[in-house]
C-alpha positions in Angstrom: -5.6 17.4 -0.2 -2.5 15.2 0.4 -0.9 15.3 3.9 2.5 14.3 2.6 4.8 15.7 -0.1 7.1 14.3 -2.7 10.0 15.7 -0.8 9.0 13.9 2.4 8.5 10.6 0.6 11.9 11.0 -1.2 13.3 11.5 2.3 12.6 7.8 3.2 13.1 6.1 -0.1 15.5 6.6 -3.0 13.4 7.6 -6.0 14.0 8.0 -9.7 13.9 11.8 -10.3 12.2 11.1 -13.6 9.2 9.5 -11.9 6.6 11.7 -10.3 5.5 10.6 -6.8 2.0 12.2 -7.2 0.4 9.0 -8.6 1.6 7.2 -5.4 0.6 9.9 -3.0 -3.0 10.1 -4.2 -4.0 6.5 -3.4 -2.1 6.7 -0.1 -4.1 9.8 0.8 -7.3 8.1 -0.1 -6.6 5.1 2.1 -5.4 7.2 5.0 -8.5 9.4 4.7 -10.9 6.4 4.6 -9.2 4.0 7.0 -7.0 6.0 9.4 -8.8 9.4 9.9 -11.7 7.8 11.8 -9.2 6.4 14.3 -8.5 9.9 15.5 -4.8 10.1 14.9 -2.9 13.4 15.1 -2.2 15.2 11.8 1.5 14.2 12.3 0.7 10.5 12.6 -1.6 10.7 9.5 1.1 12.3 7.5 3.6 9.6 8.5 1.2 6.8 7.6 0.6 8.5 4.2 4.3 9.0 3.6 5.1 5.3 4.2 2.1 4.2 2.1 3.2 6.4 -0.7 6.7 4.8 -0.6 5.1 1.4 -0.5 3.1 2.1 -3.7 6.2 3.5 -5.3 8.1 0.2 -4.7 5.5 -1.6 -6.8 7.0 -0.1 -9.9 10.5 0.4 -8.7 11.5 -2.5 -6.3 14.3 -2.0 -3.8 17.6 -3.6 -4.6 19.0 -5.7 -1.8 22.1 -6.8 -3.7 23.8 -5.3 -6.7 27.0 -6.4 -8.4 28.9 -4.8 -11.3 30.7 -7.7 -13.0 29.3 -10.0 -14.2 26.1 -8.0 -13.8 23.8 -9.2 -11.1 20.9 -7.8 -9.0 18.5 -9.0 -6.3 15.4 -7.1 -5.3 13.5 -6.9 -2.0 10.7 -9.3 -2.2 8.4 -10.9 0.3 5.9 -13.5 -0.6 2.8 -11.9 0.6 0.0 -9.6 -0.6 -1.0 -6.0 -0.4 0.7 -3.9 2.2 3.1 -6.5 3.6 5.1 -6.9 0.3 7.4 -4.0 1.3 9.1 -2.6 4.4 7.2 0.6 3.8 3.8 -1.0 3.8 4.7 -2.9 6.9 5.8 0.4 8.6 2.5 2.1 7.6 0.6 -0.8 9.2 2.8 -0.5 12.3 2.1 3.3 12.5 -1.6 2.6 12.3 -1.9 1.2 15.8 -5.7 1.0 15.6 -5.2 -1.7 13.0 -7.3 -0.4 10.2 -4.7 -1.0 7.5 -3.8 -4.4 8.8 -7.5 -5.3 8.8 -7.9 -4.0 5.2 -4.9 -6.1 4.2 -6.3 -9.2 5.9 -9.8 -8.8 4.4 -8.4 -8.2 0.9 -6.0 -11.2 1.0 -8.6 -13.5 2.4 -11.3 -12.4 -0.1 -13.6 -10.8 2.4 -15.3 -7.8 0.8 -14.9 -9.2 -2.7 -18.0 -9.6 -4.8 -19.0 -13.0 -6.1 -21.5 -13.3 -8.9 -24.3 -15.7 -8.3 -27.2 -16.9 -10.4 -30.6 -17.2 -8.9 -33.5 -18.9 -10.7 -36.8 -17.1 -10.0 -38.9 -19.2 -12.3 -41.0 -22.3 -11.6 -40.0 -25.9 -12.1 -41.4 -27.7 -15.1 -43.6 -30.7 -14.5 
């Protein structure tokens, strides 16, 4: 069961009311349960981490505007050249709240390729003579 709610997530990020936050809360809940619960955080800290992760996942489909202009129309969006959780301020905040470093470690391992599976071919036959 999720620790955070759509209302709490919408309290830290402006959201489109036509987009459900449930698809973003679910993966945040899974990550917090797997990575952060073993660190022994309070229920309040776990909820905060989950809230910021949910907002981070939401920004992947609805990036934050940093500059908007009306005429002639122009827009600039928050962007950071990075991967995983460091691409948004919300992901960065979730990592900061996880003071045990589990999310930062996951981010590092994922971006460096640790934990990925590489296919290898192994010949178990004998050499021809």
